[in-house]
LUMFINU-586547 format. One record per residue: residue number from 1; residue in one letter; x, y negated, z of N, C-alpha, C in turn. Coordinates in steps of 0.05 Angstrom, whole numbers, plus 5000, padded with zeros to 4 digits. Example, Ala and Ser with C-alpha at 12.3 -4.5 7.8 and 13.67 -1.06 7.14 Angstrom:
LUMFINU-586547
- 1:A:5264:5114:5156:5246:5090:5156:5264:5066:5156
- 2:S:5257:5045:5142:5273:5021:5143:5258:4999:5157
This chain:
LUMFINU-586547
- 1:M:3235:8282:4174:3226:8306:4160:3231:8331:4176
- 2:S:3253:8332:4191:3259:8355:4207:3238:8360:4228
- 3:A:3229:8338:4240:3208:8341:4261:3182:8351:4249
- 4:V:3175:8341:4225:3150:8350:4212:3152:8380:4205
- 5:R:3175:8389:4194:3178:8417:4187:3176:8434:4212
- 6:H:3187:8425:4234:3186:8440:4259:3156:8442:4268
- 7:N:3142:8420:4267:3114:8420:4276:3095:8437:4260
- 8:V:3102:8442:4235:3085:8459:4218:3096:8488:4217
- 9:G:3117:8493:4232:3127:8520:4234:3147:8529:4212
- 10:L:3160:8510:4200:3179:8516:4179:3208:8515:4189
- 11:N:3226:8527:4174:3255:8527:4181:3267:8499:4179
- 12:Q:3287:8494:4195:3302:8470:4193:3322:8472:4170
- 13:L:3329:8449:4158:3347:8449:4135:3375:8440:4144
- 14:T:3395:8452:4132:3422:8444:4137:3431:8424:4115
- 15:V:3450:8407:4122:3460:8388:4103:3482:8401:4086
- 16:D:3479:8399:4060:3498:8410:4041:3512:8386:4027
- 17:Q:3538:8385:4029:3552:8362:4018:3551:8360:3988
- 18:Q:3548:8383:3974:3545:8382:3945:3518:8369:3938
- 19:L:3498:8375:3954:3472:8362:3949:3472:8333:3957
- 20:V:3487:8326:3978:3490:8298:3985:3502:8282:3962
- 21:T:3523:8294:3950:3536:8280:3927:3518:8277:3904
- 22:S:3504:8298:3896:3486:8296:3872:3463:8277:3878
- 23:S:3453:8277:3903:3431:8259:3910:3440:8230:3910
- 24:L:3463:8224:3921:3473:8197:3922:3480:8187:3894
- 25:N:3491:8205:3877:3497:8197:3850:3472:8187:3835
- 26:H:3450:8202:3839:3426:8194:3825:3414:8169:3837
- 27:A:3415:8166:3863:3405:8141:3875:3421:8117:3864
- 28:N:3447:8120:3862:3463:8098:3851:3456:8092:3822
- 29:Y:3451:8113:3806:3443:8109:3778:3417:8093:3777
- 30:L:3397:8100:3794:3372:8086:3793:3375:8057:3800
- 31:V:3392:8051:3819:3396:8023:3827:3412:8008:3805
- 32:L:3433:8020:3795:3449:8007:3774:3432:7999:3750
- 33:N:3412:8016:3744:3396:8012:3719:3368:8002:3725
- 34:Q:3362:7996:3751:3335:7989:3759:3315:8008:3747
- 35:A:3320:8033:3751:3304:8054:3739:3288:8069:3760
- 36:T:3270:8087:3751:3255:8105:3768:3256:8133:3756
- 37:G:3247:8153:3771:3245:8180:3760:3269:8197:3765
- 38:H:3267:8222:3755:3287:8242:3759:3309:8243:3737
- 39:N:3303:8234:3714:3321:8238:3691:3339:8214:3687
- 40:E:3363:8219:3676:3382:8198:3669:3388:8198:3639
- 41:T:3396:8175:3629:3402:8172:3601:3432:8170:3597
- 42:Q:3443:8188:3581:3472:8187:3577:3481:8161:3564
- 43:G:3503:8150:3574:3513:8125:3565:3507:8101:3583
- 44:L:3487:8105:3601:3480:8083:3619:3498:8085:3644
- 45:P:3502:8062:3658:3520:8062:3681:3511:8083:3702
- 46:G:3531:8097:3713:3525:8116:3735:3515:8143:3726
- 47:Y:3514:8148:3700:3503:8173:3690:3520:8197:3699
- 48:T:3507:8218:3711:3521:8242:3719:3507:8267:3709
- 49:G:3485:8265:3694:3471:8288:3684:3442:8281:3678
- 50:Q:3431:8294:3657:3404:8287:3648:3383:8293:3668
- 51:S:3384:8316:3682:3363:8324:3700:3376:8332:3727
- 52:P:3360:8335:3748:3371:8344:3774:3387:8370:3771
- 53:F:3378:8388:3754:3390:8414:3752:3415:8415:3735
- 54:T:3419:8394:3719:3445:8392:3705:3465:8375:3720
- 55:R:3455:8359:3739:3474:8343:3756:3488:8360:3777
- 56:S:3474:8382:3785:3487:8401:3804:3472:8428:3802
- 57:D:3488:8449:3801:3476:8476:3800:3466:8484:3828
- 58:A:3470:8468:3848:3461:8474:3875:3432:8464:3880
- 59:V:3422:8448:3861:3395:8435:3865:3373:8455:3856
- 60:F:3354:8459:3875:3331:8475:3869:3306:8458:3866
- 61:G:3307:8434:3878:3284:8415:3876:3293:8387:3884
- 62:E:3277:8367:3876:3284:8340:3881:3260:8322:3884
- 63:V:3261:8303:3903:3241:8282:3905:3256:8256:3905
- 64:T:3244:8236:3893:3258:8210:3890:3238:8187:3889
- 65:T:3246:8164:3900:3230:8140:3898:3249:8117:3894
- 66:A:3240:8097:3878:3257:8074:3872:3239:8051:3864
- 67:G:3249:8027:3869:3233:8004:3861:3244:7978:3874
- 68:D:3228:7957:3871:3234:7931:3883:3241:7934:3912
- 69:I:3264:7922:3920:3273:7925:3948:3253:7915:3968
- 70:R:3236:7897:3960:3216:7886:3978:3195:7906:3987
- 71:A:3193:7928:3972:3174:7950:3980:3185:7968:4001
- 72:F:3211:7966:4007:3224:7983:4028:3228:7966:4053
- 73:S:3208:7966:4070:3208:7948:4093:3227:7958:4115
- 74:T:3232:7984:4117:3250:7994:4138:3267:8016:4125
- 75:S:3287:8026:4140:3305:8046:4130:3290:8073:4125
- 76:L:3267:8076:4138:3252:8101:4135:3230:8100:4114
- 77:T:3226:8077:4102:3203:8073:4084:3205:8092:4060
- 78:G:3229:8096:4049:3231:8114:4026:3223:8142:4032
- 79:V:3234:8154:4053:3227:8181:4060:3198:8184:4068
- 80:T:3188:8165:4083:3159:8166:4091:3141:8165:4067
- 81:S:3147:8147:4048:3130:8144:4024:3130:8170:4007
- 82:L:3154:8183:4006:3155:8208:3991:3138:8230:4005
- 83:F:3140:8232:4031:3125:8252:4045:3094:8247:4044
- 84:D:3086:8222:4045:3058:8215:4044:3045:8223:4018
- 85:A:3060:8223:3996:3050:8229:3970:3046:8259:3967
- 86:P:3022:8269:3962:3016:8298:3965:3032:8316:3947
- 87:F:3036:8310:3922:3052:8327:3905:3081:8329:3915
- 88:H:3092:8307:3924:3119:8307:3935:3120:8321:3962
- 89:R:3099:8318:3978:3098:8332:4004:3099:8362:4000
- 90:F:3085:8373:3980:3087:8401:3974:3116:8411:3972
- 91:L:3131:8396:3957:3159:8403:3952:3175:8401:3978
- 92:M:3170:8381:3994:3185:8377:4018:3179:8397:4040
- 93:L:3156:8411:4037:3149:8432:4056:3152:8460:4045
- 94:E:3168:8463:4024:3174:8489:4014:3197:8502:4030
- 95:G:3202:8528:4025:3222:8543:4041:3250:8540:4032
- 96:Y:3259:8515:4028:3287:8511:4021:3305:8516:4046
- 97:T:3331:8518:4042:3349:8522:4064:3368:8499:4069
- 98:S:3371:8481:4050:3390:8459:4053:3380:8434:4038
- 99:L:3392:8412:4044:3385:8387:4031:3408:8367:4031
- 100:G:3406:8347:4014:3424:8325:4014:3408:8299:4008
- 101:V:3413:8279:4024:3398:8254:4021:3416:8232:4011
- 102:G:3407:8217:3991:3423:8195:3981:3406:8170:3980
- 103:A:3417:8147:3988:3403:8121:3987:3422:8100:3976
- 104:S:3411:8082:3960:3427:8061:3948:3411:8036:3945
- 105:T:3423:8013:3948:3409:7987:3946:3426:7967:3932
- 106:S:3412:7948:3920:3425:7924:3909:3409:7900:3920
- 107:A:3414:7877:3910:3399:7854:3919:3370:7855:3911
- 108:T:3363:7871:3891:3336:7871:3881:3323:7899:3880
- 109:W:3339:7920:3881:3328:7947:3876:3338:7967:3898
- 110:E:3321:7986:3904:3328:8006:3924:3319:8033:3914
- 111:A:3334:8054:3921:3327:8082:3914:3334:8101:3936
- 112:V:3316:8120:3941:3321:8142:3960:3316:8168:3944
- 113:N:3335:8186:3946:3334:8211:3932:3341:8234:3951
- 114:I:3326:8256:3949:3331:8280:3965:3332:8304:3947
- 115:D:3355:8318:3948:3358:8343:3933:3357:8366:3952
- 116:F:3343:8387:3944:3340:8411:3961:3353:8435:3948
- 117:G:3364:8452:3964:3378:8476:3954:3371:8501:3969
- 118:G:3377:8524:3958:3372:8550:3971:3342:8555:3974
- 119:F:3336:8579:3982:3308:8586:3987:3306:8609:4006
- 120:T:3286:8608:4024:3281:8630:4043:3251:8633:4045
- 121:P:3240:8657:4046:3211:8662:4047:3200:8658:4075
- 122:V:3198:8633:4084:3191:8628:4112:3160:8629:4116
- 123:V:3145:8627:4094:3116:8628:4096:3106:8656:4089
- 124:G:3091:8668:4107:3081:8695:4102:3059:8697:4082
- 125:D:3052:8722:4075:3031:8726:4054:3004:8715:4062
- 126:T:2998:8714:4088:2972:8705:4097:2974:8678:4111
- 127:Q:2996:8665:4110:3001:8640:4124:2996:8616:4106
- 128:L:2984:8594:4118:2981:8569:4104:2994:8547:4120
- 129:V:3007:8529:4106:3019:8505:4119:3001:8481:4114
- 130:A:2991:8469:4135:2972:8447:4133:2985:8421:4143
- 131:Y:2978:8399:4129:2986:8373:4139:2964:8353:4133
- 132:P:2955:8337:4152:2964:8337:4180:2960:8365:4193
- 133:Y:2977:8371:4213:2976:8397:4227:2956:8396:4250
- 134:S:2949:8420:4260:2929:8422:4281:2937:8406:4306
- 135:G:2918:8389:4315:2923:8374:4339:2939:8348:4334
- 136:Q:2947:8342:4310:2963:8319:4305:2948:8293:4310
- 137:T:2961:8274:4322:2949:8247:4326:2966:8226:4313
- 138:G:2956:8202:4311:2972:8181:4299:2975:8183:4269
- 139:V:2957:8197:4256:2958:8201:4227:2951:8174:4213
- 140:P:2966:8166:4192:2959:8141:4178:2931:8142:4168
- 141:A:2917:8120:4167:2890:8119:4158:2888:8117:4128
- 142:R:2909:8106:4115:2906:8102:4086:2933:8108:4072
- 143:W:2931:8109:4045:2954:8115:4029:2951:8100:4003
- 144:F:2973:8088:3993:2972:8073:3967:2978:8093:3945
- 145:A:2958:8097:3928:2958:8118:3908:2974:8109:3883
- 146:A:3000:8115:3884:3018:8107:3861:3038:8130:3856
- 147:E:3028:8155:3857:3046:8178:3854:3047:8188:3825
- 148:N:3069:8199:3818:3072:8213:3792:3084:8240:3798
- 149:P:3069:8262:3793:3043:8264:3779:3021:8249:3794
- 150:N:3001:8241:3779:2980:8225:3790:2956:8241:3798
- 151:P:2950:8244:3824:2927:8259:3833:2901:8248:3822
- 152:F:2900:8222:3817:2875:8209:3807:2875:8205:3777
- 153:A:2889:8223:3762:2889:8220:3733:2861:8221:3721
- 154:S:2843:8236:3733:2816:8238:3722:2798:8215:3733
- 155:Q:2808:8200:3752:2793:8177:3763:2811:8153:3766
- 156:P:2819:8142:3744:2841:8121:3744:2833:8096:3759
- 157:Q:2808:8092:3766:2801:8068:3782:2813:8068:3809
- 158:Y:2822:8092:3819:2834:8093:3845:2864:8091:3845
- 159:Q:2876:8093:3821:2905:8091:3819:2914:8062:3826
- 160:D:2936:8061:3841:2947:8035:3850:2928:8020:3868
- 161:T:2913:8035:3884:2896:8023:3905:2900:8039:3931
- 162:Y:2890:8027:3953:2892:8042:3978:2868:8061:3981
- 163:V:2874:8086:3986:2853:8106:3991:2859:8118:4018
- 164:G:2844:8139:4026:2849:8152:4051:2874:8169:4051
- 165:Y:2884:8176:4074:2909:8191:4076:2905:8220:4066
- 166:P:2923:8230:4048:2920:8256:4036:2922:8279:4057
- 167:V:2905:8299:4054:2906:8323:4070:2914:8346:4051
- 168:T:2933:8362:4059:2943:8383:4041:2945:8410:4056
- 169:I:2943:8432:4041:2950:8458:4050:2966:8472:4028
- 170:Q:2983:8491:4036:2998:8505:4016:3006:8533:4027
- 171:A:3007:8552:4008:3016:8579:4014:3045:8581:4006
- 172:K:3056:8605:4007:3084:8609:3999:3087:8602:3970
- 173:L:3111:8597:3961:3117:8587:3934:3105:8605:3913
- 174:T:3107:8631:3916:3097:8649:3896:3068:8657:3900
- 175:G:3055:8644:3920:3027:8651:3925:3007:8637:3907
- 176:H:2982:8644:3909:2961:8631:3893:2936:8629:3910
- 177:L:2925:8605:3912:2901:8601:3927:2876:8602:3910
- 178:T:2855:8613:3920:2829:8614:3906:2807:8607:3925
- 179:S:2786:8595:3914:2762:8589:3930:2768:8572:3954
- 180:V:2784:8551:3950:2793:8533:3972:2774:8510:3975
- 181:S:2768:8503:4000:2752:8480:4006:2764:8466:4031
- 182:I:2767:8440:4029:2777:8424:4051:2754:8404:4058
- 183:K:2746:8404:4084:2724:8387:4092:2734:8367:4113
- 184:I:2728:8341:4108:2735:8320:4126:2709:8307:4136
- 185:T:2707:8305:4163:2683:8292:4174:2691:8270:4193
- 186:D:2673:8250:4195:2678:8228:4213:2669:8235:4241
- 187:S:2671:8216:4260:2665:8221:4288:2635:8229:4292
- 188:G:2618:8222:4273:2590:8229:4274:2583:8255:4261
- 189:G:2603:8269:4250:2598:8294:4237:2590:8291:4207
- 190:N:2592:8267:4197:2585:8262:4169:2608:8268:4150
- 191:D:2603:8281:4127:2624:8287:4108:2637:8261:4098
- 192:V:2664:8262:4095:2678:8240:4083:2685:8248:4054
- 193:P:2673:8234:4035:2678:8241:4006:2708:8239:4000
- 194:C:2718:8259:3984:2746:8258:3977:2750:8272:3950
- 195:L:2772:8265:3938:2781:8279:3914:2794:8306:3922
- 196:Q:2784:8328:3912:2795:8354:3918:2809:8365:3893
- 197:L:2834:8371:3896:2849:8385:3875:2857:8412:3885
- 198:T:2848:8433:3871:2854:8460:3879:2863:8476:3854
- 199:P:2874:8500:3858:2881:8515:3834:2858:8522:3816
- 200:D:2834:8521:3827:2810:8527:3810:2803:8503:3792
- 201:S:2813:8479:3799:2805:8455:3784:2828:8440:3771
- 202:N:2853:8447:3778:2875:8431:3769:2900:8448:3764
- 203:T:2912:8446:3741:2935:8462:3734:2961:8454:3747
- 204:E:2961:8430:3760:2985:8420:3773:2990:8435:3799
- 205:V:2969:8448:3810:2972:8462:3836:2965:8491:3832
- 206:T:2981:8509:3844:2975:8537:3843:2974:8550:3871
- 207:N:2995:8543:3887:2996:8554:3914:2988:8533:3935
- 208:S:2973:8512:3926:2968:8490:3944:2941:8476:3936
- 209:A:2932:8459:3954:2908:8443:3949:2910:8418:3965
- 210:M:2895:8398:3956:2895:8372:3970:2867:8360:3970
- 211:C:2862:8343:3990:2837:8328:3992:2845:8299:4000
- 212:I:2838:8280:3982:2846:8252:3987:2820:8236:3989
- 213:P:2814:8226:4013:2790:8209:4016:2791:8185:3998
- 214:Y:2767:8177:3989:2766:8154:3971:2770:8127:3985
- 215:T:2765:8127:4012:2768:8103:4028:2785:8110:4052
- 216:A:2796:8090:4065:2812:8094:4089:2798:8109:4111
- 217:L:2812:8126:4125:2800:8141:4146:2795:8123:4171
- 218:K:2777:8133:4188:2771:8119:4213:2780:8137:4236
- 219:G:2780:8126:4260:2787:8141:4283:2769:8165:4288
- 220:S:2781:8186:4301:2766:8210:4308:2756:8226:4284
- 221:T:2771:8223:4262:2765:8239:4238:2774:8268:4242
- 222:R:2758:8288:4234:2765:8316:4237:2768:8329:4209
- 223:I:2786:8348:4208:2792:8362:4183:2788:8392:4187
- 224:R:2774:8405:4168:2771:8434:4169:2779:8446:4142
- 225:F:2791:8469:4144:2799:8483:4120:2783:8509:4117
- 226:M:2772:8513:4093:2755:8537:4089:2763:8551:4063
């Protein structure tokens, strides 16, 4: 994640031990209870607070993933899957100053949790952060659409299927985008159909927008932002 933030022009994050503790506590809770999500239920094993913000006053934001251990093929799978998911990517590319990463496993369940703290206005009033970034190569061709919030809520036939890799842009946290268009074309210059979520069409996004192709991308695909 540090390399990605550097490549898109964002500040590097420092490790905060308080965030490491809160993040690891929640990862342990998820594994102990074979649970998912951000919230905890009082009385269950490993409970340390109902929400990220009650577990630690240092937490400004959180991303988390958990599930069957067979879905975590490598030690990086959890972080990669979080970043690939567009709503989670928005959070991971905000102007935080610190983070804490927690991971926990059992024989059947695995969880990865990242808590973010602090804030710095690293994105200017006229700046946009795009991913994939300009000139990037080796971008994944597809993404398994199983995110919550669900980008495909209005088109549920695409949920829990492989679609194209999400393209995102975002302004500063307090910014607002209007009249946004993201265009993806193949090597022949033909438009690649995609789901576009912008502040004009979706209340889940205000300072950001995404374009998710309905099918896997092919080589030499080009992306333009307008």
